[in-house]
N, C-alpha and C positions, 0 to 999 in steps of 0.2 A: 215828732208824732204821739197821740196819746190812744194813754189805753185807759179798759175802767177804771184802773187804781193809781194812775199816776202819768206821768209824762217821760218817755222812755229817747233818751238822745244816742244815736251810735256815733264811734268813730272820737272819742273824749279823753283826752288826755287828763287825767284826775290828780296832777299835781303841777307844781307853779312850773309856766311856760321854762324858766331860766334851767332847769335841769332837764331838759332836750340837746342843752351844750355836751350834756354827758356824752351823746350820741353825733352831734355834728363835729365836735372836735378831733375822736378818734377816726371820726370814717375824712376828714379833711387830711389829717396824717397819713391814715391811710393810701390813701391815692395818690397823695403827692410824693409819698415818698415810693407808692409803684412804679409811676410815671418816672421819676429819679434815677430806676434801678433799671427802669426798660430805653429809657432813651440817652441816657446820663447824663441829662441836666440838659439837651438842646431844646431850645423852643422852637415849635411847629406849630400853630397856630389853631390848625385842624385834630391834633392830639388833642392839644389841651382843651379842645370844646367838647371833644369827645368825653374824654376822661372828668371834664367839669358837669356832663349830662349823666354817665353813670355815680356820680359822686351826690348828685341830688335826688335819682332816682335812689341809688341806697340809701339815704338818709330818709325820703318820705316811709319805704317800704319798712324800714325798722321803727319809724315813728308810729305808723300804720297798726304794726304786729304789738305796739305796746298801747293801742289804743283801746277800752273799753266801752259797751254799752253801758250806759249810764239809766238806772231808773229812780223816780223821786217823785214820793208823794207827801201828802199830809192828813193829819190828823186833826185832834182838837188841839191836843198837845207838843206835838211831836211834829220835826220837818224828817222823813226819811230818805235816807239814800244806800241805792246798792250797785256800787261798781264792780261791774261784769260778774263773776261767779264768787265774787266777796260774799262776805254777812252783811247782810242790812246793818247800816250804820244809823243812829239815831240820836237826834237831838232837839231840844227843850226850845222852843218858839222864845222862849224868854230871855234865851241863852243867845241869840243871833241877834247882833247891833244891827246889822246892816248890810250891806252887799252892791258891791260895783259889778255892771253890765252894759253891753250896748245899749242904745236908744231902740229898741227894736218897734217903738211905736210912731217913728219918722215915716212922714210921708213923702219926702225930697228922696227921689230916684238916689242922688248921689249919697246920700245917708244912711240909706236901708241896708241892711246889713243881715246874714244869715248865717256867719259862725257864730258856733258856741262860746261864751265866754262868761263866768258867772264867778267872782270870789265874794262868797260866801264870810263875814266877819261874825269871830264869836268872843264872850265876854272876856276868856282867859286867853287873849291874845293869838288862838290858834287860826288859820284858815281853810276852808276847803274850796278847792280850785277846782272849776271844770274846765277848761279849754280846746278847742278843737284842733283835729289833727289837719282838718281840708282849709287851706288858706285863699279859696279861691277869692277872686272878686265879686264874679257875677250873682247877683240875688238868684238866690232859690225858693222858689215861693211857699212853698210846701213846709221846706226847714222854716222859713221865716215867719210863717203863719202861726205855727208849733211855736215857736221861740216867743213870738209873742203872745201866745195862748198863757206862757206858762208866767212870763215875766206879768202878764195882770195878775193872776192865779197867785203868784207870788205875793206878789205886794197886797192884795187881797187877806190873804191867808198871814204875811206875820202884821200885818198894816202898816207899812211903810208906803212913803211917797217918793217920788225923785226930786231930789234936795239939789246938785249942782253936780258941774261938767267937771271930768276931770282931765285938767289943763287943753291940750290942743286937741284931743281925742275925742270920739265918739261914746265916752264911756263915762257913765251917771253915777253917782252915789244916791242908792236908796235905802231911807230911813227913815223912825222919827223923828230924828234931830239933824 
């Protein structure tokens, strides 16, 4: 979504995706232990499926609760990011060496993506992560168009171009080098 001052993305996890393991693994242990306590380890496919649905639902709801709305905008010298109600973070444009993102400009239906994925790399080796909490394979037109506009705007503001593809994924490195 575009607002007068920048771009707004909802349901964003503002940290590395590996940190979701801090939610996923304890939930798995909890539901495994609960199943064992209730059914004494006796395997019943219907109950296992029931607990699996609760597990996935719990993980999704917890991650959704940790997600925030992110607002991003640029001025002449800075990139501004506001994650939820936290104070605004600002970064010099010259400190950003590049970023990884999906190819939101792709016209191929199988490669079109409306999941948020940005990893901004800074000169001091720190990174800014923006990941989507939703993992839908279905392309959402409005969100995809908003991501495409942000990608083009970020490329223009930072004077970056698409450099190379990241291994076997539809993720590209955008930079000047």
